[in-house]
N, C-alpha and C positions, 0 to 999 in steps of 0.2 A: 771588193772595195766599193763598187758602185752601189751594191745593196746596203752596205753599212752606211754610206753617205746618205742614201734615201731614208733609211731608218732614223738616223739622227736628225735629219731635216723634217721628217714627217711627224704625224700626230703622236705616235707612240714615243719617238725619240724626244720630241718636245716635252711630253709629260715626264719622261724619265729624267730629263735635264732639270725640270722645274723641282722634282722630288729631291734630286741630288743637291741643288742649290739650297733648298729649304732645310735639308739635313745638315749641310755644312754651316749654314747661318745659325741654326739652333745649337750646334755644337760650340761655335764661337761665343754664343750668348751665355751658355752654362759653364764655360771653361773656367772663369775666375771663381765660380761658386762651388767647384768640386775640388778645391785644394791646389789650384795652380800657384806656384811660387811667384814671387816678385820678378825673379830672373826670367821665368817663362813669359810673363806678361810683358816685360820689357822687350824681349825678343819678338813677341808678336806685334807689339806696336811699331817696332822698327820695320817689320814686314809690311804692316799697313801703310807705313810712309812710303815704302818702295812702290807698293801698288798704286798709291795716289799719284806719285810723281809720273809713273808710266801712263796712267790714264790721262793725265793733263798733257803729257808729250803727244799722245795719240791724237788729241783734239786738233793739234796743228799738223803733226807729221802724217797721221793716218787719214784724217778727214779732209784736210785742205791740200795735202801733198807737199807741204813746206817742211822739209827735213831740218830740224833745229839741232845744231851741234853745241849750243850754249844754254840749253834749258835750265841747267842747274843754277844759273845766275839768279833766277827768281827765288829759288829755295834759299840761297845764300842771303839775299836781300831781306827776305822775311825773317830769317834767323837773326840777322844783325840788328834790324830795326827793333825786333822784340828784345834782344839782349841789351841794347843801348838804353831802352826805356825802363827795363826792369833792373838793370844792374845797380841802380842807385839804392834799391831796397836794402842792399847788403851793407850800406855804410851807416854811419851814426846819424845822418840827417833824416833818413827814413822818407825821402821824397820821391822814391821810385814809383813807377806805375804798377798797378795790379796786373795780373797776367792776362785776363781776358781782353781789356782794351788794348794792351801792348801787342797781343798777337793779331788782333783785328787791324790795328793801324799798320802793322807789318805787312799784312796781306794787301791792304789798300795801297801802300806805297809800292809794293811789287807790282800790282795791277796797273797802277798809274804809269809807272815807268815802262812797263810792258807795252802799254798803249802808245806812249810817245816814241819808243824805239821801233815798235811795229810799223808805225806809219812811214818810217823811213826804210827800214830793212825789208819789209814785205812787198816793196815795189820791185825788189830784185827777184830774179828767177833762177831755178836750178841750183847748182852748187854755190852761186854767188850769195844767196841768202844764208846757206849753211856756214860759209866762211865768215860772213859778217857777224852772225850770232856767236861764233866761236871767238872772234875778236872782242865782241861786247863782253863775254864772260871773262876773258883774260884782263880786259881793261878795268872792269868793276872790281875784280879781286885785287888788282894792284892798287887801286884807289883806296880800298878798305885796308890794305896792308900798310900803306904809307900814311894814312890819315890817323896817326896814333892818338892825337888828343881826344878824338871822338870814339874810335873803334877799338882802342887799345893796341893797334898795330899788330905786330907779330905775336905779342904776348896774349892777346885775346881778352875776352871778358867773362866774368863769372857771374852766374845768376843765382838767385836764392834756391835752396834745395826744395824738391818736390818729392813728397813721400807716398802720396795716395796713388799707387800704381793702378789699382782696380778702376778708380774713376777715370784715370787717363786712358786706360785700355778701352773702356766703353765710349768714351768721347771720340776717340779715333775710329772705332768700329762704326759708329753712327755716321761719322763724316764720310768714311769710305763707301759705306752702303749708299748713302745719299748721293755721292758723286757718281757711282755706278748707275743708280736709277735715273739721275739727271742726264747722263750720257745716253742711256737707253731711250729716254723720252726725246732727247734732242735728235737722235738719229732717225726718228720717225716723224719729224716735223718738216715743214717747208724749209726752215732755216737749215736744218741738217742736210736736206736734199741739195740746197744751194751750195753748202760747203763741199759736198761730194762732186757737184757740177764743176766747181772751181778746180778740184783735183783732177777730174777727167779732161776738162777742156776749158781753161780759164778764158781764153779769147771768145769761145763760143758762149760762155756764160755772160760775158760782158755784152755781146751782141744781142742777147735775149733779155737785157734789161736788169740783170743782177748787179747790184753794187758790190763788186768783188772786194775792193779795197776796204770798204766799211765792214763787211762781214769778216774778212780775214783779220782785221785789227780787233774786232770785237771778241772773236774766239781766242785770239792771241792774248788779249788783255785779261780775259777770264782765266785762261790757263795759267798765266803768270800770277794772278791773284790767289788762285787756289793752291798753286805750288808754294807761294809765299806763306799762305796759312799753315801748310804742313811744315814749312821751314821753321815758323815760329813755335809751333807745338814741339818740334824736335829740339829746338834750342832750350826750351823750358824743361823738357824731360832730361836733356843731356846736362844741363846746368853749367855748360861751358861751351864757348865758340871761339874759334880763331880761324884765320883765312884758309888754312890748309884743310880743315875738316868741314867748314861751311861751304866753301867753294872748291869742290873737288870734281875733277872730270869724270871720276868713276861713277858719279850719281847720274850724270847724263848717259854714260855708256850703259849703265844698268837699265835706264828707262828705255833706251833704244833697243837693246837686246831682249828685255822682257816683252816689249811690243812686238818685235819681229818673231820671237819664239812663240808667242801666243797667237798672234794674227793681226797684222797691221790693217787699220781701218775697220776693225770689228769692236764690238762693245765688251765682250768677255775676254778678248785676246790679251790686252794688257794685264788683266787680273790673273789669268791662268799662267801666262808666261812669266810674270814678275814672281809669283808664288814658287813656281818650279825652279826659277833661276835662284831665288834666295835660299831655298832649302838645299839645292844642289851645291851652292857655295858652302853652306853650313856643314853638310855631310862630307863632301868630297874635297873641296878646295881649301879647307882649313889646314890640311896637311901639306899644301903646296907652298905656303909661306910667300916668298917674293915672286913666285911664278904664277900666282893666281890671275894676274892681268894677261899673261900669255895664254893661259887656259881660256880666259874670257874672249880673247881675239880669235883663237882657234874655233870656239863654239860659234862665234858670230859669223865666221866664214862658212862653216858647215851649214848654219841655218839658211844663209842666203843662197848657197849653192844647192842644197839638198832639199830644203823645205821652205821656199821663198814665201809661201802663204801662211806659214805657221801652223800651230796645232788647231786653233779654232777656225783659222781661215781656210783649211782644207775642207770644212764642212759648211762654211758660211760664204755664200756667193758675193756678199757685200765686202769681203776682204779684198785686198789688193796685193799683188806680188811686189816685193821690195825691189827686185831687179827691173821690173817693168815701170815702176813708179820713178826710179832714178833716171832710167833712159828716157822716159817721156818728159820729165821736167827739164832734162838737159836739152832734148830736142826742141822743146818749147822756147827755151832761152836762145837757142842758136837760130830759131826761125823768126825771131823778132826783128822787124826792120830797123835799121839804124836811122836815127834822126839826122837830117841834113839841114844845117842852118844856112839861111840865105846870106850871100855876101853883102 
């Protein structure tokens, strides 16, 4: 096992990895050109969306160590803002927004709200942040459900149909590749090193002059905007949104599981884990019907217990154990001195 790890981490292993990545990317580029059906391209774009959501979750959960249980709220916000702006195209007035600016505005709104909420919630430590974000997710979903005049309430909104699956496929592929490249570059900058310092010892990072709150909020806002962007793309592709499909807990669970399965805190981990998880569900869990969530829970427990560093994390020293991260963040929260007010 040690020899395999050294080979994968060494020169030959790095070269083989790069060749494999180039081959996969080339296959993805030519796939629509060799007779792939619309159904296949639709399935692949859904997989790209799952990968993107997991990458964005990893920016907060893996790089800074703040485990977000409500990350899907930004996806739902991006989807609903896009749907609200575009749904008017379907009526006789024809005053709805075109898709590109509607999707961009949805991403901006999601990122802005992520920044505002992050300034409050990211002052919390350990499980308190996770619970606060879960509460944010539930609250926003119920607001969307009850604000029927704008959001359509439980009935939802219908968008104009989109028929060019091939163009949509390439747009999402380019965006996912760009997001992976950006994450790879970020991990090698001083900004990325500061995020990891926050994960390892936030108090120590503060003492060394790192503006931890500003960095946390910045990466949290970017992750929210990027997730909202893919939420808008998903809404346009799906042509229909309602609170139950736009704001679903399963999307956050998938992001967490994909990241843990691939490797928490690594660049390739969310990609590998999300792809494996997506096709595992398509091949095996389709026959489990209502029990697929049970299977997800069992798989999550097995990953945390048996493979806490994930597939990629086993060969990448920059990965972090999920168990160690949770214990460390909880200990940090417990070690914080309580503020005593003067009488």
